C-alpha positions in Angstrom: 90.7 13.0 -74.1 92.5 16.5 -73.8 96.0 16.1 -72.3 98.1 18.4 -70.1 100.2 20.9 -72.4 103.7 20.0 -71.3 106.9 22.1 -71.9 108.2 19.4 -74.3 105.1 19.5 -76.3 104.9 23.1 -76.5 108.4 23.4 -77.9 107.5 21.0 -80.5 104.6 23.4 -81.7 106.6 26.7 -81.6 109.1 28.1 -83.8 111.0 31.4 -84.0 109.0 33.9 -85.9 112.0 35.6 -87.4 114.1 32.7 -88.8 111.6 29.7 -88.2 114.3 28.0 -85.9 113.7 25.6 -83.2 113.3 27.0 -79.5 115.1 25.8 -76.4 114.1 26.4 -72.9 116.6 28.2 -70.7 117.1 27.6 -67.2 115.5 30.9 -66.3 112.4 29.8 -67.9 112.6 31.9 -71.1 113.1 30.5 -74.6 116.0 30.9 -77.0 116.0 30.2 -80.7 118.5 27.6 -81.4 119.3 29.2 -85.0 119.5 33.0 -84.6 119.9 33.1 -80.8 116.9 35.6 -80.1 115.6 35.4 -76.6 112.0 35.1 -76.0 110.7 36.1 -72.6 108.2 33.9 -70.6 105.9 35.9 -68.4 103.1 34.5 -66.4 103.7 31.3 -68.1 103.0 32.8 -71.4 105.6 33.1 -74.3 105.9 36.8 -75.5 107.2 36.8 -79.0 105.9 40.8 -79.4 106.2 43.6 -77.0 105.1 47.3 -77.1 108.3 48.1 -78.7 107.6 46.1 -82.0 104.5 48.5 -82.7 104.3 52.4 -83.5 101.3 53.3 -81.5 100.3 55.7 -84.4 100.2 53.1 -87.0 97.3 50.9 -87.8 99.0 47.8 -86.4 99.6 49.7 -83.1 96.2 51.1 -83.1 94.8 47.5 -83.7 96.9 45.9 -81.1 96.1 48.8 -78.5 92.4 48.4 -79.4 92.0 44.7 -79.0 94.1 44.8 -75.9 91.8 47.6 -74.3 88.5 45.7 -75.6 89.3 42.4 -74.2 90.7 43.8 -70.7 87.2 45.4 -70.2 85.0 43.1 -71.8 86.7 40.0 -70.6 83.9 37.6 -69.3 83.5 34.9 -71.8 80.1 33.6 -70.6 77.7 36.5 -71.8 78.6 35.7 -75.5 79.3 31.8 -75.1 76.6 31.3 -77.6 78.7 32.9 -80.4 80.7 29.4 -80.3 77.5 27.8 -81.7 77.2 30.4 -84.4 81.0 30.0 -85.6 81.1 26.5 -85.5 77.6 25.5 -86.7 78.0 22.6 -89.5 81.4 21.6 -87.9 81.9 18.2 -86.4 83.6 18.9 -83.0 83.9 15.2 -82.6 86.3 15.2 -85.5 88.8 17.4 -83.0 89.3 14.3 -80.7 93.0 13.6 -80.4 93.7 16.6 -82.6 95.9 19.6 -82.3 94.3 23.2 -82.7 95.4 26.7 -83.2 93.1 29.5 -82.4 94.5 32.4 -84.4 93.7 35.6 -82.9 92.0 34.2 -79.6 91.2 37.7 -77.9 89.9 36.9 -74.4 90.1 33.2 -75.1 86.5 32.4 -75.2 86.7 30.0 -78.2 89.8 28.4 -77.1 88.3 27.6 -73.9 85.1 26.2 -75.5 86.9 24.1 -78.1 89.5 22.6 -75.6 87.2 19.8 -74.2 87.0 18.3 -77.9 90.7 18.7 -79.0 94.0 17.1 -77.4 96.0 20.5 -77.4 95.1 24.0 -78.3 97.5 26.9 -78.9 95.8 30.3 -78.6 97.6 33.0 -80.1 97.1 37.0 -80.0 99.3 39.8 -80.3 97.6 42.3 -77.8 97.8 42.3 -73.9 94.4 40.6 -74.2 96.5 37.2 -74.0 96.5 37.9 -70.2 92.7 37.6 -70.0 92.9 34.6 -72.4 95.1 33.0 -70.1 92.9 33.7 -67.2 89.9 32.5 -68.8 91.6 29.2 -69.9 93.4 28.7 -66.7 91.4 25.5 -65.9 91.9 23.9 -69.4 95.0 22.0 -68.8 95.4 21.4 -72.7 95.5 25.2 -73.7 98.8 27.2 -74.0 98.5 30.9 -74.7 101.1 32.6 -76.6 101.5 36.3 -77.4 102.5 36.3 -81.0 101.9 38.4 -84.2 99.7 36.6 -86.9 101.8 38.1 -89.5 104.7 36.3 -88.4 103.1 33.3 -86.8 105.4 31.7 -83.9 104.3 28.2 -84.6 105.7 25.2 -86.5 104.7 24.4 -90.4 102.7 21.5 -91.1 101.7 20.8 -87.5 98.0 21.7 -86.7 95.0 19.5 -87.6 92.7 22.5 -87.2 93.3 26.3 -87.4 90.4 28.9 -86.8 90.4 32.4 -86.8 87.1 34.1 -85.7 86.6 38.0 -87.1 90.3 38.9 -87.2 91.7 38.7 -90.4 89.6 41.4 -91.7 91.1 43.7 -89.3 94.7 42.9 -90.7 96.1 45.0 -93.5 97.8 41.9 -95.3 94.9 39.5 -95.0 96.0 37.3 -97.8 99.6 37.2 -96.2 98.5 36.2 -93.0 96.1 33.5 -94.3 99.0 32.1 -96.2 100.9 31.8 -92.8 97.8 30.1 -91.1 97.7 27.7 -94.1 101.5 27.0 -93.7 100.7 26.1 -89.9 98.2 23.2 -91.2 99.0 19.5 -91.6 98.3 18.2 -95.2 94.7 17.3 -95.0 94.3 19.7 -92.1 91.2 22.2 -91.9 90.6 25.9 -91.7 87.9 28.0 -90.5 87.3 31.6 -90.7 84.8 34.0 -89.9 84.6 37.4 -92.0 82.4 40.5 -92.2 80.2 40.4 -95.2 79.4 43.3 -97.8 75.6 44.2 -97.6 73.4 46.0 -99.9 70.0 47.7 -99.6 69.0 49.2 -96.4 71.7 47.1 -94.3 74.4 48.3 -97.0 73.3 52.0 -96.5 73.5 51.6 -92.5 77.0 50.4 -93.0 78.0 53.4 -95.1 76.8 55.5 -92.3 79.2 53.3 -89.9 82.2 53.7 -92.3 81.9 57.6 -92.3 81.7 57.8 -88.6 84.6 55.3 -88.2 86.7 58.1 -89.8 86.5 59.9 -86.5 85.9 57.1 -83.9 88.9 55.2 -84.8 91.0 58.3 -83.6 89.1 58.7 -80.3 90.6 58.0 -76.8 89.3 54.4 -75.9 87.7 55.5 -72.6 85.7 58.2 -74.4 84.8 55.9 -77.3 83.5 53.1 -74.7 81.3 55.7 -73.0 79.9 56.6 -76.6 79.6 53.1 -77.5 77.5 52.3 -74.4 75.1 55.1 -75.2 74.7 54.1 -78.9 74.2 50.4 -77.5 71.4 51.6 -75.1 69.4 53.2 -78.2 70.0 50.2 -80.4 68.8 47.8 -77.7 65.7 49.9 -76.9 65.1 51.0 -80.8 66.1 48.0 -82.6 66.7 44.9 -80.6 63.8 44.9 -78.3 61.3 45.2 -81.0 62.8 42.5 -82.9 62.2 40.2 -79.7 58.6 41.4 -79.5 57.9 40.7 -82.9 59.5 37.1 -82.2 57.0 36.7 -79.4 54.2 37.6 -81.7 55.4 34.8 -84.0 57.0 37.0 -86.8 60.1 35.6 -88.4 62.9 37.9 -87.7 65.5 36.8 -90.2 69.2 36.4 -89.9 69.7 39.2 -92.7 68.2 41.9 -90.7 70.3 44.4 -89.5 71.3 43.7 -85.8 69.0 40.5 -85.4 71.7 38.3 -83.9 71.4 40.4 -80.8 67.9 39.2 -79.9 69.5 35.8 -78.4 72.3 37.8 -76.3 72.6 40.0 -73.4 73.2 44.0 -73.8 76.9 43.3 -72.8 77.5 41.6 -76.2 75.9 44.3 -78.2 78.0 46.9 -76.4 81.1 44.9 -76.8 80.5 44.6 -80.3 79.8 48.5 -81.0 83.2 49.1 -79.5 84.9 46.5 -81.5 83.1 48.0 -84.8 84.0 51.6 -84.3 87.6 51.2 -82.4 89.8 48.9 -84.7 91.3 51.2 -87.6 91.0 48.5 -90.2 87.7 47.1 -91.3 87.2 44.9 -94.6 84.0 43.5 -96.0 83.7 40.7 -98.2 81.3 39.2 -101.0 80.7 35.4 -100.9 82.9 35.0 -104.0 85.7 37.1 -102.5 85.7 35.0 -99.5 85.9 31.7 -101.5 88.4 33.2 -103.8 90.6 34.2 -100.8 90.4 30.7 -99.3 91.4 29.0 -102.8 94.3 31.6 -103.4 95.9 30.2 -100.5 95.9 26.6 -101.9 92.9 25.3 -100.0 90.6 22.8 -101.4 86.9 21.8 -100.7 86.2 25.3 -100.0 82.8 26.4 -99.0 81.3 29.5 -97.6 78.0 30.1 -95.8 76.3 33.0 -94.1 76.1 33.4 -90.1 76.0 37.0 -89.5 78.7 37.3 -91.6 80.6 34.7 -93.6 81.7 31.4 -92.4 84.5 29.9 -94.7 86.0 26.2 -94.5 88.8 24.7 -96.7 91.4 21.6 -96.5 95.0 21.9 -97.1 
């Protein structure tokens, strides 16, 4: 059964991201590295390994952090998109997680950490943006989940510690995808399992649409977030009326709407999920896309074995350390 995350257990799982030293809890509640002496504030019961001063708002990392902080603060209800858990964890035996330790790398508003918590022993949910505050609120009734504000490129967790690490829709927004993946693998125990979701490359009509999106992104990633949110709402209304609703009509008529059709995934989700995803698509400054072979090579280059890649509105990839 899931267990309550104690302070002692948390200290076993965390490390200083600068020197990899062990941490100790101070009387005031903050943490301190026993090796380099750095102090890590704990605010609202969340250890904060990063802050606004660590990121230049004009750079890609700063815009990415601000973008996802804004996104998950405004799209902070995990329930409308709860079905994505079934998409991301299809072909995965959740019962295997019983008694095991899990890392959610890039947790956003905490929807997947919350949903995986009943299966796992303990869960550490990490995000570098202010979305971690929403994540903490969404998992507040899951006593075995601990939220941590930290940078995946300098992951503040112990090596060889986690049985399962997952990162859904995150690494394709990071400049050093390969280096960040190495950090995730380092956190795994030998024999531990990793699962990623990455954007796929498309060809044909879908590829042409993505080319248009890429052109638009040259402008949209520079727009103020409130303005972009309004534009994405207008776009989402058009997509819902012109694409998603016709798909749903085809389904009622018995026509096979294939998973590979553009936007077909939204036939099963409410409007707000489509709206959320359009903001996500047009706001983050870095967006990488991969072929199936490139995803497999990425995981294999990180030292994972038994790598498998399958399509699910993008690529789901598994590997074992």
